[in-house]
C-alpha positions in Angstrom: 7.3 6.2 -19.4 11.0 5.9 -18.8 11.5 3.8 -15.7 15.2 3.3 -16.5 15.7 7.0 -15.8 13.9 6.7 -12.5 16.0 3.6 -11.4 19.2 5.4 -12.5 18.4 8.5 -10.5 17.5 6.4 -7.4 20.7 4.3 -7.6 22.8 7.5 -7.6 20.7 9.0 -4.9 21.4 6.0 -2.7 25.2 6.5 -3.4 25.1 10.3 -2.8 22.4 10.9 -0.3 23.2 14.4 0.8 21.7 17.9 0.2 24.6 19.2 -1.9 24.3 16.4 -4.4 20.5 16.5 -4.5 20.5 20.3 -5.1 23.0 19.9 -7.9 20.7 17.3 -9.5 17.4 18.8 -8.6 16.4 19.2 -12.3 16.8 15.4 -12.7 14.7 14.8 -9.7 12.0 17.1 -11.0 12.0 15.2 -14.3 11.8 11.7 -12.9 9.3 12.8 -10.3 7.1 14.2 -13.1 7.4 10.8 -14.9 6.3 9.0 -11.7 3.4 11.4 -11.3 2.3 10.7 -14.9 2.6 7.0 -14.3 0.3 7.2 -11.1 -2.2 9.4 -12.9 -2.3 6.9 -15.8 -2.8 4.0 -13.3 -5.6 5.8 -11.5 -7.9 5.8 -14.6 -8.4 2.0 -14.9 -8.1 1.5 -11.2 -11.0 3.9 -10.5 -13.1 1.8 -12.9 -12.2 -1.3 -11.0 -12.6 0.3 -7.6 -15.0 3.3 -7.8 -14.5 3.8 -4.1 -11.2 5.5 -4.7 -13.1 8.5 -6.1 -11.5 11.3 -8.1 -8.1 11.2 -6.4 -5.0 12.6 -8.2 -1.4 11.4 -8.3 -0.3 14.5 -6.4 -2.6 13.5 -3.5 -1.2 9.9 -3.5 2.6 10.4 -3.9 4.7 10.5 -0.8 7.4 13.2 -0.3 11.0 12.1 -1.0 12.3 14.1 2.0 12.8 12.1 5.1 11.8 13.2 8.6 15.0 12.6 10.5 14.1 14.2 13.8 13.6 11.0 15.7 15.8 8.7 13.5 19.4 7.5 13.9 19.6 7.6 10.1 20.1 11.2 9.2 20.3 10.8 5.4 17.9 13.5 4.1 16.2 11.6 1.2 14.2 8.4 0.7 15.8 6.2 -2.0 12.4 5.2 -3.5 9.3 6.6 -5.1 6.0 5.6 -3.6 2.3 6.3 -3.8 -0.8 5.1 -1.9 -3.9 5.2 -4.1 -7.1 5.3 -2.1 -10.0 7.6 -1.4 -8.3 10.7 0.0 -4.8 9.8 -1.2 -1.9 9.0 1.1 -3.7 10.6 4.1 -6.8 8.3 3.9 -7.8 6.0 6.7 -9.3 3.6 4.2 -7.8 0.6 2.4 -6.0 1.3 -0.9 -3.2 0.3 -3.3 0.5 1.0 -2.6 3.2 1.2 -5.3 6.9 1.2 -4.1 9.6 1.7 -6.7 13.2 1.1 -5.5 16.1 -0.6 -7.4 15.9 -4.3 -6.5 13.4 -3.6 -3.7 10.2 -2.6 -5.5 6.9 -4.0 -4.4 3.1 -3.8 -4.6 1.0 -3.8 -1.4 -2.6 -3.3 -0.5 -5.0 -2.9 2.4 -4.8 -0.8 5.6 -1.5 -0.1 7.3 -1.6 1.1 10.9 -5.3 1.9 11.1 -6.4 4.3 13.9 -8.0 2.6 16.9 -11.6 3.1 15.7 -10.8 1.7 12.2 -8.9 -1.2 13.7 -11.8 -2.1 16.0 -14.3 -1.8 13.1 -12.2 -4.2 10.9 -12.1 -6.7 13.8 -15.8 -6.4 14.3 -16.4 -7.0 10.6 -14.2 -10.1 10.7 -16.0 -11.3 13.8 -19.4 -10.9 12.2 -18.4 -12.3 8.8 -15.6 -14.8 9.3 -16.6 -17.0 6.4 -16.5 -14.0 4.0 -13.0 -12.9 5.0 -11.8 -16.5 4.9 -13.2 -16.9 1.4 -11.3 -13.9 0.2 -8.0 -14.9 1.8 -8.3 -18.5 0.6 -9.2 -17.7 -2.9 -6.7 -19.6 -5.1 -5.4 -16.6 -7.0 -5.3 -14.4 -3.9 -3.4 -16.9 -1.9 -0.9 -17.6 -4.7 -0.2 -13.8 -5.0 -0.4 -12.8 -1.4 0.4 -16.0 0.7 -0.2 -14.2 4.0 -1.0 -10.9 5.6 1.7 -8.9 7.3 2.4 -10.1 10.8 4.1 -6.8 11.8 3.3 -5.9 15.4 0.8 -8.8 15.6 -0.6 -9.4 19.1 0.5 -12.4 21.0 -2.9 -12.7 22.8 -6.4 -12.2 21.5 -7.7 -8.6 21.6 -10.0 -7.8 24.5 -13.7 -8.3 24.0 -13.4 -11.3 21.7 -13.8 -15.0 22.6 -10.6 -16.9 22.5 -12.2 -19.8 20.7 -13.4 -17.7 17.8 -12.3 -19.6 14.6 -10.6 -16.5 13.1 -9.0 -15.3 16.4 -5.5 -15.4 14.9 -6.7 -12.9 12.2 -8.1 -10.6 14.9 -4.6 -10.4 16.4 -3.4 -8.4 13.4 -2.5 -4.7 13.8 -2.2 -4.2 10.1 -4.2 -5.7 7.2 -1.6 -5.5 4.5 -0.6 -7.7 1.5 2.8 -7.7 -0.1 4.0 -8.7 -3.6 7.7 -8.1 -4.6 8.4 -6.7 -8.1 11.6 -7.1 -10.0 13.1 -4.1 -11.8 12.2 -5.7 -15.1 8.5 -5.6 -14.2 8.6 -1.8 -14.8 10.7 -2.0 -18.0 8.4 -4.2 -20.1 5.3 -3.4 -22.1 1.9 -3.6 -20.6 2.9 -2.3 -17.2 -0.4 -0.7 -16.3 -2.3 -3.8 -17.3 -0.1 -6.0 -15.2 -0.5 -3.7 -12.2 -4.3 -3.7 -12.6 -4.2 -7.5 -12.5 -2.6 -7.2 -9.1 -5.2 -4.6 -8.0 -8.1 -7.0 -9.2 -6.7 -9.7 -6.9 -6.4 -7.2 -4.0 -9.8 -5.5 -4.6 -12.1 -8.0 -2.6 -10.0 -7.5 0.5 -10.0 -3.7 0.2 -13.8 -3.8 -0.3 -14.2 -5.8 2.8 -12.0 -3.5 4.9 -13.5 -0.3 3.6 -17.0 -1.6 4.3 -15.9 -2.0 7.9 -14.2 1.3 8.2 -17.1 3.3 6.6 -19.6 1.8 9.1 -18.0 2.1 12.5 -21.3 1.5 14.2 -21.1 -2.3 13.7 -21.6 -4.0 17.1 -20.0 -7.3 17.9 -22.4 -10.2 18.1 
């Protein structure tokens, strides 16, 4: 798997982000995109053994398009300057927790969990935390988890507790989250060394208990509070 070619293409795409350049180099894009698809398909095999809940998903279902939606953006550059995939049951369109790989020169990272859950899924996760606060705290405070993922994303976090929950609940700060996402930065060299799949699976192993907790909640949206 030649990640140096992927990085090289993305560097040049960032410099020449226009349709003429992209069309002239479409064959290169097709080659590196195929490499990335092979990489994701290869990663899915051991990941599905670790987390059977992801099912029989394929790389094509997980990989995001490189074409940007510029309709409502001030940035009119037509292409993303990264490759990314979300591996979960149902691929990138799933409402469940999964594993996200983002490859971008000097800005690569691994992430996991649920980003921007729909209202029903968000309420289900909050209910699960409310019912099992010690379980979620045990996951988040695990030594290896905390060292790898020091904190969950605070993006769009509520200033006040969500309605319907007591303000004195011991994990009330956690219930304020709108996203339940971890983040781990990856240097370029991470992808250029031997044993890449094994090293990514180690990150997935650390992420798995949180994903299992979140998916249990989303799959059972009948959970009442209390």
